[in-house]
Residue, then its C-alpha position, 0 to 999 in steps of 0.5 A: x284417279x289422281x284427279x278425282x283425289x285432288x278434286x275430292x280433297x278440294x270439296x271435302x277437306x276443311x283446308x286452312x290456308x297459310x303461308x311461311x317465309x323459308x330459308x331459301x327466300x321463297x314464301x311457300x303457301x300450304x293447306x293443312x288437314x287438321x285431321x291428319x296433320x298433313x300439309x300440302x303445298x300449293x301455288x302462291x300468289x308470287x311465283x316460286x324461284x331459284x333453289x327451293x328446299x321444300x320443308x318436311x315440317x310446318x308449325x301451324x298454330x303450334x301444331x305440327x304437320x308433315x309435308x306430304x304433298x305437292x299440289x296440282x299446279x303448285x309450281x307450274x310456269x315458275x320460270x325461275x325455278x332452278x332446283x327443288x328439293x322434296x322432303x322424304x315423307x312426300x307421298x304425292x306430286x299432283x298433275x302438273x306440279x312443275x309443268x313449264x318450269x323451263x330453268x329446272x335442271x335438279x330435283x332430289x326426289x324421295x323414295x316415299x312417293x306413291x302418287x305422281x300425277x300426269x304432266x308433273x314434269x312437262x316442258x322441264x329441262x330435268x325431264x327433257x334430259x331424261x334418256x328415252x325409256x322408262x323415267x322413274x320419280x323416285x321409286x314410281x314408273x312415271x312415264x315411257x319417254x321416246x318413240x318405242x321401238x316395235x315388240x318392246x319388252x319392259x323390264x321394270x327395275x326391282x325396287x319399283x313400288x307404282x306405275x303411274x297413271x297413263x304410264x305407258x297408255x297408247x304405246x302400241x309397239x309394246x308387247x310385254x311387260x315384267x312387273x316386279x314383286x315390289x310393286x304394290x299400284x298400278x295407276x288409271x289407264x296406265x297400260x290404256x289402248x297398248x294395242x299389242x300387248x299380249x303378255x304381262x307378268x303380274x305380281x302378287x304384291x299389288x294393292x291397287x289398279x286403277x280404272x281402265x288400266x288395261x282396257x283395250x289391250x289384247x292380254x285382257x281381251x283374251x281373258x275368259x268372261x267372269x272376274x278378272x284378276x291381275x295378281x290378287x286383285x279381282x280388276x274387273x267382271x268381263x262380259x255381260x253378267x247374268x240375272x242373279x248371279x252369285x260371286x264368291x272371290x277366290x281365296x287369297x284375293x287382296x282387294x277389288x279394283x276401282x270399278x270392278x263391278x260398276x253397272x252390274x246389273x245382274x249381281x245378286x251377292x258377292x262373298x269376300x275372303x278374309x283376306x280383301x283389305x281393299x275395295x276400290x271406289x265405284x267397285x259396286x256403283x249401280x248394281x241395281x240387284x244387290x240385295x246384302x253385303x258383308x264387309x270382311x274385317x280387314x277392310x278399313x275404309x268404304x271408299x267414294x261412291x263404293x255402293x253408290x245407287x244399289x237401289x236393292x240394297x237392305x242390308x249391310x254388315x260393316x266390320x269393326x275395323x272400318x273408320x271412314x264411311x266415304x263420299x257417297x259411299x252409299x249414296x241413293x240406296x233406297x232400299x237400305x232402311x238401317x245400318x249399324x255403324x260401328x265404334x270404330x267409325x271416325x269419319x263419315x264423309x260428304x253425302x256418305x248417305x245422301x238420298x238413302x230415302x227409306x233409311x228411318x233411324x241410324x245410331x251414329x257412335x261417339x266414336x265419330x269426330x266429323x260428319x261432312x257435308x251433305x252426309x245425310x241429305x234427303x234421307x226423307x224417312x229419317x226421323x230422328x238423330x242423335x249427334x255424337x259427343x265428339x262433334x263440335x258443329x253440324x256442317x253444311x246440308x248435313x240434313x238438308x231436305x230430310x222431310x220427315x225428321x221430327x227431332x234431334x238431339x245436340x249435345x253441349x259440345x256444338x260451337x257452329x251450325x252450317x249453312x242450310x244444315x236444316x233446310x227443308x226439314x218441313x217436320x222438325x217443329x222442336x229445337x234445342x240450341x245448346x249454350x255452347x253454340x256460337x255461330x248459326x248460319x243465316x240459312x241454317x233452317x230456311x224451309x224447316x218446320x221449326x215452331x219454336x226455338x229453346x235457347x239455353x240462358x247462357x247462350x252467348x249469341x241469340x235468344x228466342x221470343x215467341x219462336x222468333x230467334x234474335x241475337x242476344x241484344x234483340x236488335x238483330x232479327x235472324x229467323x222466323x217459323x215458316x208457317x207465319x201468316x203476319x209478323x209485327x217486327x218489334x221496334x227495337x230491331x235494327x237489322x233483319x238477317x239474311x233468309x230470316x223470312x225465307x220460304x214463309x210462303x203462308x206470309x201475307x202481312x209484315x210491318x217493318x219499323x222505322x227503327x230498321x236500317x238494314x235488310x240482309x241477302x234473301x231476306x224474303x226470298x219465297x214469300x210469294x204471298x207477300x203484298x208490297x212491303x213499305x219501305x221503312x225510311x231509315x233503311x239504307x241496305x237492302x241486300x242481295x235478293x232480298x226481296x225475290x218473289x216480294x217487293x217493296x214500296 
């Protein structure tokens, strides 16, 4: 679980990097998440040393951020680090965060921690000096240290709030464990392959249970086939599911664990009680016979790949409580034709509807402030869409390869159109660029069907002449329509932009004036019918792969 969260945050959250000098002499480097106002300390170019006192808040560009995370390997191999004082609001310590800190003897740990990654304190004096048995990091049961005696019964201390990933995995002398009611989370593989674990006292306080937490234990093997519950969490469906299975989760169920029903081909429908507030990652991924689902009003987010590849899902009812549609939450749901996104949603994450080939229309409410990379990529049946008023940019690849997208309406707050945003939208023949737009990435419309650009006079950066997009002063050619067969570049042009003729497979002739001094990267990529181009005498730069499937004399 920890690895996956770290990977997703690196890919999907737009991070701003900044560093600051601290009174302890260290030059700390942070990544910032503008949407949550949270900061994570990350590895710096210069190793941290001495007595590190991590600040609880950081001011960046006039905005106050709370320091809530220590990133993966942030202090790894900082051999001159002697102590670390962590801020009171810290929630996450990443994998290997302090690994190899051979002088680290003292750590002040807050009780706010909820996630501690594997090997976070490996090969440190602080860890080596801990007594054998369960090592706690704040209120997290982090790891069992030393050789475990045969028939060990572990009683976690009162006040423990979580069990870290792989905390007890592979300890085959563990026979029973008592988990107090204060524990809310059990990490990925926490008891994995504890071959003699037969008895577990489960609390009702659990909110989340990681994948494979109890795999290959006698406790799990002795559970009857069907839905196995861990406390009030629907942990996993055990055994082979018959085709046409309808499941009603028992009353009082509060959550569905990661991968709980993953690959359950026979699942036709599932009914949630109103007590369910959490749906785990991949909880219903590849349930190919699931046709409809209604999410209860207590759920606030649809997480990573929760319904990915539910190929026959045709109906989804989302409550007004939902605020986030996660990465590939409904990816490749090929039978989904429409979905109503409630006004409570503020974030549609990357690939949320990737490959939903039957989705013909979608209304995005004005509550949405961010639509991330590839959210509607390869939605081949989508014909039109209206962008909500709170968006300031069309992010990279959002509508890539939406073959039937014919129209899109942008409001006057959009300032950027991202890389490959409309790549391959072959039927997109009309487009208005608002005056607010200051940046269009060079490959934003490659292989699209744009025939003309309608650019308002007030636009500070772009203008259009006969369907060809130029810089405002018309000295830089930015993009031509892909249907062109021949084109004479005006004599005032001095620069041919990257991807400007990309994908013009019908182009058989282009005249480049001697005024041109630069041909950008991939400028003629995919112009397979274009004969050799006469090199203008004043060209001083030809970009990388500018002439793939074309050539120049």
